[in-house]
TORMIVEX-426573 format. One line per field, with one value per residue: residue number from 1; residue in one letter; x, y, z of N, C-alpha, C, O in turn. Coordinates in nm, 3 decimals. Example, Ala and Ser with C-alpha at 12.3 -4.5 7.8 and 13.67 -1.06 7.14 Angstrom:
num <- [1:2]
residuo <- [a:s]
n_xx <- [1.319:1.285]
n_yy <- [-0.569:-0.225]
n_zz <- [0.780:0.708]
ca_xx <- [1.230:1.367]
ca_yy <- [-0.450:-0.106]
ca_zz <- [0.780:0.714]
c_xx <- [1.320:1.290]
c_yy <- [-0.330:0.003]
c_zz <- [0.780:0.787]
o_xx <- [1.424:1.341]
o_yy <- [-0.332:0.114]
o_zz <- [0.846:0.804]
! end
This chain:
num <- [1:2:3:4:5:6:7:8:9:10:11:12:13:14:15:16:17:18:19:20:21:22:23:24:25:26:27:28:29:30:31:32:33:34:35:36:37:38:39:40:41:42:43:44:45:46:47:48:49:50:51:52:53:54:55:56:57:58:59:60:61:62:63:64:65:66:67:68:69:70:71:72:73:74:75:76:77:78:79:80:81:82:83:84:85:86:87:88:89:90:91:92:93:94:95:96:97:98:99:100:101:102:103:104:105:106:107:108:109:110:111:112:113:114:115:116:117:118:119:120:121:122:123:124:125:126:127:128:129:130:131:132:133:134:135:136:137:138:139:140:141:142:143:144:145:146:147:148:149:150:151:152:153:154:155:156]
residuo <- [m:l:i:t:q:q:w:q:h:i:r:k:v:v:n:d:a:q:k:a:a:m:h:c:s:i:a:t:v:d:s:n:l:q:p:t:v:s:p:i:e:t:l:f:l:k:e:n:p:s:g:f:f:f:d:t:y:t:e:s:l:q:q:n:l:p:q:n:s:k:a:c:i:q:a:v:n:s:s:r:l:f:w:l:k:a:l:l:k:g:e:f:s:d:y:p:g:v:r:l:y:v:e:i:g:d:l:r:l:a:n:a:e:e:l:t:q:i:s:r:r:i:q:s:l:k:w:t:k:g:s:h:t:h:v:r:g:f:q:v:h:d:f:k:w:v:k:y:p:k:m:m:p:f:d:q]
n_xx <- [-1.499:-1.190:-1.000:-0.650:-0.592:-0.795:-0.742:-0.492:-0.560:-0.739:-0.563:-0.405:-0.603:-0.665:-0.412:-0.371:-0.589:-0.515:-0.264:-0.379:-0.580:-0.452:-0.571:-0.803:-1.135:-1.299:-1.570:-1.770:-1.990:-2.170:-2.262:-2.532:-2.583:-2.544:-2.396:-2.043:-1.788:-1.438:-1.147:-0.849:-0.511:-0.297:-0.319:-0.236:-0.213:-0.168:0.007:-0.200:-0.548:-0.573:-0.468:-0.329:-0.359:-0.234:-0.328:-0.393:-0.516:-0.801:-1.070:-1.318:-1.317:-1.182:-1.389:-1.608:-1.513:-1.473:-1.731:-1.838:-1.657:-1.668:-1.633:-1.624:-1.408:-1.335:-1.197:-1.129:-1.036:-0.948:-0.822:-0.777:-0.712:-0.766:-1.036:-1.118:-1.016:-1.193:-1.440:-1.425:-1.362:-1.596:-1.592:-1.457:-1.111:-1.033:-1.159:-1.315:-1.303:-1.302:-1.474:-1.402:-1.496:-1.441:-1.298:-1.174:-0.895:-0.764:-0.624:-0.272:0.111:0.319:0.504:0.854:0.873:0.619:0.668:0.887:0.732:0.558:0.747:0.864:0.637:0.554:0.792:0.841:0.714:0.832:0.907:0.694:0.481:0.335:0.236:0.324:0.288:0.090:-0.091:-0.389:-0.462:-0.635:-0.886:-0.985:-1.299:-1.475:-1.566:-1.656:-1.671:-1.647:-1.855:-1.984:-2.240:-2.296:-2.055:-1.864:-1.685:-1.551:-1.523:-1.753]
n_yy <- [1.362:1.257:0.986:0.893:0.639:0.568:0.746:0.679:0.425:0.539:0.668:0.469:0.315:0.516:0.543:0.282:0.295:0.500:0.392:0.198:0.308:0.547:0.807:1.018:1.123:1.452:1.590:1.878:2.162:2.368:2.721:2.688:2.482:2.231:1.914:1.839:1.641:1.610:1.451:1.392:1.361:1.377:1.352:1.414:1.303:1.407:1.358:1.460:1.493:1.622:1.753:1.787:1.870:1.886:2.142:2.201:2.132:2.162:2.293:2.325:2.312:2.558:2.734:2.654:2.649:2.916:2.980:2.777:2.605:2.354:2.003:1.665:1.411:1.114:0.810:0.504:0.179:0.027:-0.192:-0.474:-0.725:-0.697:-0.677:-0.915:-1.104:-1.038:-1.121:-1.366:-1.473:-1.372:-1.173:-0.859:-0.788:-0.547:-0.222:-0.116:0.152:0.512:0.802:1.144:1.424:1.735:2.051:2.288:2.489:2.801:2.844:2.819:2.876:2.595:2.444:2.376:2.123:1.999:2.008:1.815:1.584:1.552:1.525:1.273:1.108:1.134:1.027:0.847:0.982:1.230:1.308:1.401:1.681:1.791:2.023:2.109:2.314:2.454:2.431:2.314:2.313:2.111:2.046:1.763:1.703:1.493:1.147:0.872:0.533:0.354:0.093:-0.250:-0.394:-0.681:-0.796:-0.730:-0.848:-0.771:-0.568:-0.313]
n_zz <- [0.400:0.267:0.377:0.453:0.379:0.190:-0.008:-0.101:-0.224:-0.418:-0.566:-0.666:-0.823:-1.008:-1.131:-1.248:-1.433:-1.608:-1.694:-1.864:-2.042:-2.099:-2.058:-1.857:-1.789:-1.803:-1.673:-1.742:-1.720:-1.926:-1.995:-2.051:-1.887:-2.003:-2.014:-2.075:-2.176:-2.153:-2.271:-2.066:-2.099:-1.916:-1.617:-1.276:-0.953:-0.635:-0.290:-0.118:-0.113:-0.391:-0.706:-1.042:-1.381:-1.720:-1.917:-2.241:-2.481:-2.445:-2.527:-2.447:-2.156:-2.114:-2.191:-2.004:-1.723:-1.630:-1.557:-1.378:-1.155:-1.060:-1.114:-1.246:-1.248:-1.406:-1.402:-1.553:-1.559:-1.831:-1.940:-2.123:-2.009:-1.734:-1.730:-1.875:-1.692:-1.463:-1.565:-1.633:-1.365:-1.252:-1.071:-0.965:-0.900:-0.804:-0.776:-1.077:-1.151:-1.068:-0.954:-0.929:-0.744:-0.788:-0.743:-0.975:-1.054:-1.171:-1.497:-1.522:-1.554:-1.543:-1.284:-1.193:-1.080:-1.178:-1.461:-1.459:-1.378:-1.603:-1.795:-1.734:-1.762:-2.043:-2.178:-2.403:-2.595:-2.667:-2.896:-3.032:-3.134:-2.928:-2.654:-2.341:-2.099:-1.953:-1.663:-1.464:-1.131:-0.879:-0.628:-0.446:-0.348:-0.290:-0.360:-0.569:-0.616:-0.910:-0.986:-1.041:-0.904:-0.880:-0.931:-0.738:-0.496:-0.273:0.041:0.008]
ca_xx <- [-1.354:-1.111:-0.877:-0.518:-0.597:-0.881:-0.674:-0.399:-0.641:-0.787:-0.441:-0.384:-0.701:-0.653:-0.297:-0.404:-0.675:-0.419:-0.195:-0.458:-0.645:-0.370:-0.647:-0.908:-1.238:-1.352:-1.713:-1.800:-2.101:-2.149:-2.352:-2.668:-2.589:-2.526:-2.269:-1.935:-1.672:-1.329:-1.044:-0.731:-0.402:-0.181:-0.359:-0.157:-0.271:-0.066:-0.015:-0.304:-0.660:-0.556:-0.388:-0.324:-0.350:-0.202:-0.449:-0.347:-0.611:-0.940:-1.120:-1.444:-1.270:-1.156:-1.521:-1.698:-1.476:-1.497:-1.895:-1.855:-1.541:-1.685:-1.624:-1.620:-1.310:-1.364:-1.082:-1.182:-0.935:-1.003:-0.728:-0.872:-0.667:-0.831:-1.183:-1.124:-0.998:-1.295:-1.543:-1.377:-1.380:-1.721:-1.577:-1.345:-1.014:-1.047:-1.261:-1.272:-1.275:-1.335:-1.505:-1.356:-1.567:-1.340:-1.297:-1.065:-0.826:-0.726:-0.487:-0.126:0.216:0.352:0.623:0.956:0.826:0.526:0.730:0.951:0.651:0.512:0.864:0.867:0.523:0.564:0.922:0.835:0.646:0.892:0.927:0.568:0.456:0.249:0.316:0.279:0.341:-0.007:-0.176:-0.482:-0.480:-0.778:-0.897:-1.097:-1.393:-1.565:-1.544:-1.743:-1.617:-1.724:-1.912:-2.062:-2.282:-2.285:-1.919:-1.777:-1.651:-1.484:-1.605:-1.791]
ca_yy <- [1.403:1.141:0.977:0.869:0.501:0.576:0.828:0.594:0.334:0.603:0.696:0.339:0.293:0.621:0.497:0.163:0.333:0.582:0.296:0.122:0.414:0.670:0.927:1.027:1.207:1.546:1.641:2.002:2.212:2.505:2.816:2.636:2.369:2.108:1.852:1.818:1.549:1.624:1.372:1.452:1.243:1.407:1.391:1.366:1.307:1.446:1.289:1.478:1.493:1.729:1.703:1.885:1.834:1.985:2.170:2.252:2.124:2.144:2.424:2.325:2.348:2.705:2.801:2.613:2.674:3.039:3.001:2.695:2.543:2.221:1.899:1.523:1.344:0.981:0.721:0.360:0.071:-0.035:-0.297:-0.595:-0.828:-0.664:-0.710:-1.075:-1.180:-1.025:-1.174:-1.526:-1.502:-1.339:-1.064:-0.772:-0.793:-0.430:-0.114:-0.077:0.298:0.605:0.934:1.245:1.543:1.830:2.207:2.313:2.612:2.881:2.798:2.874:2.790:2.470:2.467:2.285:1.982:1.955:1.974:1.693:1.475:1.518:1.473:1.130:1.034:1.113:1.005:0.792:1.066:1.346:1.355:1.473:1.836:1.839:2.119:2.097:2.418:2.517:2.339:2.350:2.233:2.082:1.993:1.658:1.721:1.363:1.058:0.760:0.407:0.269:-0.046:-0.342:-0.461:-0.843:-0.839:-0.670:-0.937:-0.715:-0.458:-0.183]
ca_zz <- [0.392:0.233:0.468:0.381:0.318:0.076:-0.101:-0.141:-0.301:-0.519:-0.648:-0.736:-0.934:-1.117:-1.192:-1.319:-1.544:-1.682:-1.775:-1.950:-2.132:-2.148:-2.024:-1.781:-1.869:-1.700:-1.696:-1.677:-1.771:-2.001:-1.957:-2.064:-1.798:-2.071:-1.984:-2.169:-2.129:-2.211:-2.225:-2.019:-2.087:-1.827:-1.493:-1.170:-0.811:-0.535:-0.172:-0.044:-0.205:-0.489:-0.825:-1.146:-1.510:-1.826:-2.010:-2.357:-2.597:-2.408:-2.547:-2.352:-2.009:-2.109:-2.190:-1.909:-1.601:-1.554:-1.488:-1.278:-1.135:-1.019:-1.222:-1.220:-1.307:-1.403:-1.455:-1.568:-1.599:-1.974:-1.976:-2.150:-1.909:-1.619:-1.760:-1.893:-1.550:-1.386:-1.623:-1.595:-1.235:-1.206:-0.970:-0.995:-0.811:-0.745:-0.830:-1.210:-1.165:-0.959:-0.995:-0.837:-0.750:-0.776:-0.774:-1.062:-1.036:-1.291:-1.594:-1.498:-1.600:-1.484:-1.211:-1.245:-1.056:-1.256:-1.575:-1.454:-1.395:-1.745:-1.885:-1.722:-1.829:-2.185:-2.223:-2.527:-2.689:-2.654:-3.037:-3.088:-3.139:-2.810:-2.577:-2.191:-2.012:-1.863:-1.587:-1.361:-1.012:-0.844:-0.498:-0.429:-0.240:-0.266:-0.456:-0.575:-0.689:-1.028:-0.936:-1.097:-0.777:-0.894:-0.945:-0.622:-0.376:-0.150:0.113:-0.076]
c_xx <- [-1.282:-1.009:-0.753:-0.538:-0.684:-0.814:-0.555:-0.455:-0.692:-0.668:-0.399:-0.471:-0.695:-0.524:-0.306:-0.485:-0.604:-0.326:-0.255:-0.520:-0.565:-0.465:-0.754:-1.020:-1.278:-1.473:-1.735:-1.931:-2.088:-2.264:-2.488:-2.700:-2.604:-2.382:-2.172:-1.829:-1.556:-1.220:-0.904:-0.624:-0.318:-0.242:-0.257:-0.208:-0.158:-0.086:-0.149:-0.430:-0.667:-0.476:-0.383:-0.317:-0.311:-0.310:-0.407:-0.449:-0.745:-1.006:-1.258:-1.407:-1.259:-1.289:-1.594:-1.642:-1.488:-1.651:-1.910:-1.731:-1.535:-1.677:-1.612:-1.502:-1.327:-1.248:-1.155:-1.073:-1.011:-0.907:-0.821:-0.828:-0.752:-0.968:-1.198:-1.101:-1.116:-1.417:-1.529:-1.398:-1.521:-1.708:-1.449:-1.229:-0.997:-1.147:-1.229:-1.252:-1.313:-1.384:-1.469:-1.436:-1.476:-1.394:-1.170:-1.013:-0.813:-0.617:-0.364:-0.017:0.251:0.480:0.721:0.922:0.729:0.575:0.813:0.863:0.601:0.625:0.874:0.762:0.515:0.699:0.930:0.762:0.703:0.920:0.806:0.572:0.380:0.324:0.245:0.347:0.237:-0.076:-0.286:-0.471:-0.621:-0.771:-1.002:-1.157:-1.478:-1.509:-1.647:-1.690:-1.712:-1.747:-1.995:-2.124:-2.258:-2.151:-1.816:-1.780:-1.618:-1.566:-1.643:-1.836]
c_yy <- [1.260:1.107:0.895:0.724:0.498:0.646:0.752:0.495:0.407:0.628:0.568:0.299:0.384:0.591:0.388:0.199:0.402:0.494:0.234:0.202:0.516:0.806:0.910:1.130:1.312:1.610:1.793:2.050:2.347:2.600:2.793:2.520:2.243:2.065:1.849:1.752:1.567:1.515:1.452:1.346:1.269:1.478:1.332:1.392:1.329:1.343:1.324:1.472:1.601:1.668:1.821:1.808:1.922:2.016:2.269:2.261:2.126:2.279:2.431:2.347:2.499:2.788:2.775:2.651:2.803:3.055:2.900:2.592:2.395:2.114:1.768:1.462:1.192:0.909:0.583:0.279:0.005:-0.138:-0.432:-0.728:-0.821:-0.710:-0.846:-1.153:-1.164:-1.111:-1.329:-1.564:-1.474:-1.221:-0.982:-0.803:-0.654:-0.321:-0.096:0.074:0.369:0.730:1.039:1.349:1.655:1.973:2.238:2.460:2.676:2.818:2.882:2.809:2.692:2.506:2.361:2.131:1.928:1.919:1.847:1.586:1.450:1.469:1.311:1.060:1.017:1.096:0.930:0.875:1.198:1.395:1.423:1.619:1.872:1.935:2.111:2.202:2.479:2.401:2.399:2.256:2.215:2.026:1.885:1.678:1.589:1.278:0.936:0.652:0.382:0.136:-0.123:-0.432:-0.617:-0.878:-0.796:-0.750:-0.867:-0.608:-0.345:-0.075]
c_zz <- [0.360:0.339:0.387:0.310:0.197:-0.043:-0.174:-0.250:-0.425:-0.624:-0.727:-0.846:-1.032:-1.198:-1.302:-1.455:-1.639:-1.775:-1.882:-2.072:-2.162:-2.112:-1.934:-1.869:-1.752:-1.753:-1.647:-1.752:-1.833:-1.951:-1.969:-1.983:-1.886:-2.052:-2.115:-2.100:-2.211:-2.167:-2.187:-2.028:-1.966:-1.681:-1.387:-1.031:-0.723:-0.399:-0.098:-0.138:-0.290:-0.596:-0.907:-1.260:-1.593:-1.908:-2.125:-2.478:-2.569:-2.405:-2.462:-2.217:-2.004:-2.112:-2.060:-1.759:-1.533:-1.494:-1.374:-1.279:-1.088:-1.155:-1.154:-1.308:-1.299:-1.462:-1.444:-1.631:-1.718:-2.022:-1.997:-2.058:-1.789:-1.637:-1.796:-1.771:-1.479:-1.444:-1.597:-1.454:-1.174:-1.105:-1.005:-0.870:-0.729:-0.798:-0.974:-1.236:-1.056:-1.025:-0.888:-0.853:-0.712:-0.796:-0.854:-1.049:-1.157:-1.376:-1.540:-1.568:-1.506:-1.405:-1.255:-1.199:-1.130:-1.407:-1.570:-1.445:-1.528:-1.837:-1.876:-1.780:-1.971:-2.251:-2.360:-2.637:-2.697:-2.801:-3.093:-3.064:-3.024:-2.722:-2.436:-2.118:-1.919:-1.776:-1.518:-1.250:-0.981:-0.692:-0.506:-0.309:-0.192:-0.371:-0.460:-0.654:-0.805:-0.976:-1.015:-0.977:-0.780:-0.892:-0.844:-0.496:-0.244:-0.090:0.030:0.041]
o_xx <- [-1.316:-0.938:-0.767:-0.500:-0.648:-0.830:-0.531:-0.397:-0.690:-0.680:-0.363:-0.424:-0.716:-0.524:-0.262:-0.458:-0.623:-0.309:-0.193:-0.507:-0.600:-0.416:-0.804:-1.000:-1.289:-1.477:-1.718:-1.975:-2.004:-2.350:-2.567:-2.807:-2.675:-2.280:-2.213:-1.783:-1.564:-1.203:-0.856:-0.644:-0.267:-0.228:-0.202:-0.244:-0.054:-0.177:-0.206:-0.403:-0.760:-0.424:-0.419:-0.276:-0.338:-0.379:-0.390:-0.466:-0.820:-1.003:-1.299:-1.488:-1.311:-1.301:-1.644:-1.727:-1.509:-1.681:-1.985:-1.705:-1.432:-1.708:-1.593:-1.507:-1.334:-1.203:-1.226:-1.025:-1.115:-0.911:-0.905:-0.906:-0.807:-1.014:-1.296:-1.162:-1.159:-1.490:-1.617:-1.447:-1.564:-1.812:-1.352:-1.266:-0.957:-1.224:-1.114:-1.190:-1.355:-1.343:-1.504:-1.460:-1.439:-1.500:-1.062:-1.098:-0.848:-0.530:-0.370:-0.034:0.213:0.558:0.690:0.943:0.740:0.532:0.812:0.901:0.600:0.608:0.888:0.784:0.479:0.721:1.028:0.753:0.627:0.952:0.815:0.652:0.354:0.446:0.123:0.460:0.273:-0.108:-0.290:-0.471:-0.712:-0.671:-1.105:-1.106:-1.535:-1.426:-1.714:-1.660:-1.835:-1.655:-2.090:-2.066:-2.203:-2.123:-1.696:-1.860:-1.654:-1.662:-1.551:-1.873]
o_yy <- [1.160:1.196:0.844:0.703:0.427:0.609:0.768:0.487:0.346:0.612:0.574:0.254:0.345:0.609:0.397:0.148:0.371:0.513:0.216:0.162:0.587:0.914:0.798:1.191:1.278:1.673:1.826:1.979:2.428:2.558:2.865:2.460:2.152:2.134:1.853:1.788:1.544:1.489:1.545:1.241:1.170:1.593:1.224:1.506:1.266:1.260:1.240:1.441:1.680:1.557:1.932:1.692:2.039:1.930:2.389:2.358:2.094:2.360:2.538:2.418:2.564:2.893:2.873:2.684:2.815:3.131:2.928:2.515:2.328:2.143:1.755:1.467:1.143:0.948:0.551:0.308:-0.059:-0.171:-0.481:-0.822:-0.922:-0.786:-0.903:-1.258:-1.265:-1.168:-1.398:-1.673:-1.531:-1.174:-1.031:-0.837:-0.648:-0.366:-0.061:0.113:0.313:0.763:1.023:1.383:1.660:2.005:2.215:2.549:2.613:2.747:3.003:2.707:2.704:2.589:2.272:2.035:1.809:1.820:1.774:1.482:1.334:1.392:1.235:0.957:0.911:1.142:0.954:0.836:1.287:1.512:1.496:1.672:1.992:1.935:2.108:2.181:2.546:2.293:2.521:2.134:2.279:1.972:1.910:1.675:1.580:1.315:0.909:0.681:0.390:0.073:-0.063:-0.538:-0.672:-0.990:-0.822:-0.729:-0.903:-0.560:-0.279:0.039]
o_zz <- [0.422:0.385:0.276:0.195:0.103:-0.159:-0.293:-0.358:-0.532:-0.745:-0.845:-0.951:-1.147:-1.319:-1.416:-1.564:-1.757:-1.895:-1.987:-2.187:-2.257:-2.146:-1.924:-1.974:-1.635:-1.858:-1.530:-1.842:-1.796:-1.874:-1.909:-1.990:-1.843:-2.064:-2.231:-1.991:-2.332:-2.048:-2.251:-1.967:-1.914:-1.639:-1.404:-1.002:-0.742:-0.397:-0.029:-0.254:-0.274:-0.587:-0.869:-1.255:-1.568:-1.964:-2.109:-2.553:-2.661:-2.312:-2.416:-2.156:-1.914:-2.048:-2.004:-1.676:-1.412:-1.402:-1.280:-1.372:-1.078:-1.270:-1.033:-1.431:-1.186:-1.569:-1.348:-1.740:-1.706:-2.141:-1.922:-2.040:-1.744:-1.552:-1.747:-1.749:-1.425:-1.363:-1.546:-1.423:-1.074:-1.058:-1.064:-0.757:-0.613:-0.882:-0.999:-1.334:-0.955:-1.136:-0.771:-0.969:-0.595:-0.849:-0.801:-1.034:-1.256:-1.326:-1.520:-1.634:-1.390:-1.452:-1.334:-1.273:-1.157:-1.467:-1.669:-1.499:-1.570:-1.932:-1.972:-1.844:-2.023:-2.363:-2.431:-2.753:-2.735:-2.823:-3.192:-2.987:-3.015:-2.712:-2.425:-2.075:-1.822:-1.825:-1.506:-1.269:-1.034:-0.644:-0.570:-0.197:-0.084:-0.454:-0.361:-0.770:-0.796:-0.924:-1.065:-0.950:-0.685:-0.852:-0.859:-0.405:-0.131:-0.149:-0.019:0.010]
! end
């Protein structure tokens, strides 16, 4: 079970990763148990170990989730500055990423609060033709930090 302090740290790492990469990855499996990774640009974590993402373009999720709603969401900080500092110092100042083991809910219409959050995030891209009206909620059941053992100076 995630404790509040861990969850706040996870939220920070995911936020840093999304700022750098502008997406996270979600891994699911198909009916033949073959893995598929889908990029998700609009992932939001709530105050408790849960979240939601806007699911408009991910064909593989629509095919895979009815058979198995479990997934792994991975967020990795790909900031060049973050990595350059780590390489120069020989250690990371924080975890470079996190994997969230989740159960994903059904596709549904976004509520007003969720639409407000996406509106804030994509403010500079409002002019594009993307549509963000359907979301999938998820519950986080476990997590694992992305680590590079020889470069992890802090308590692991």
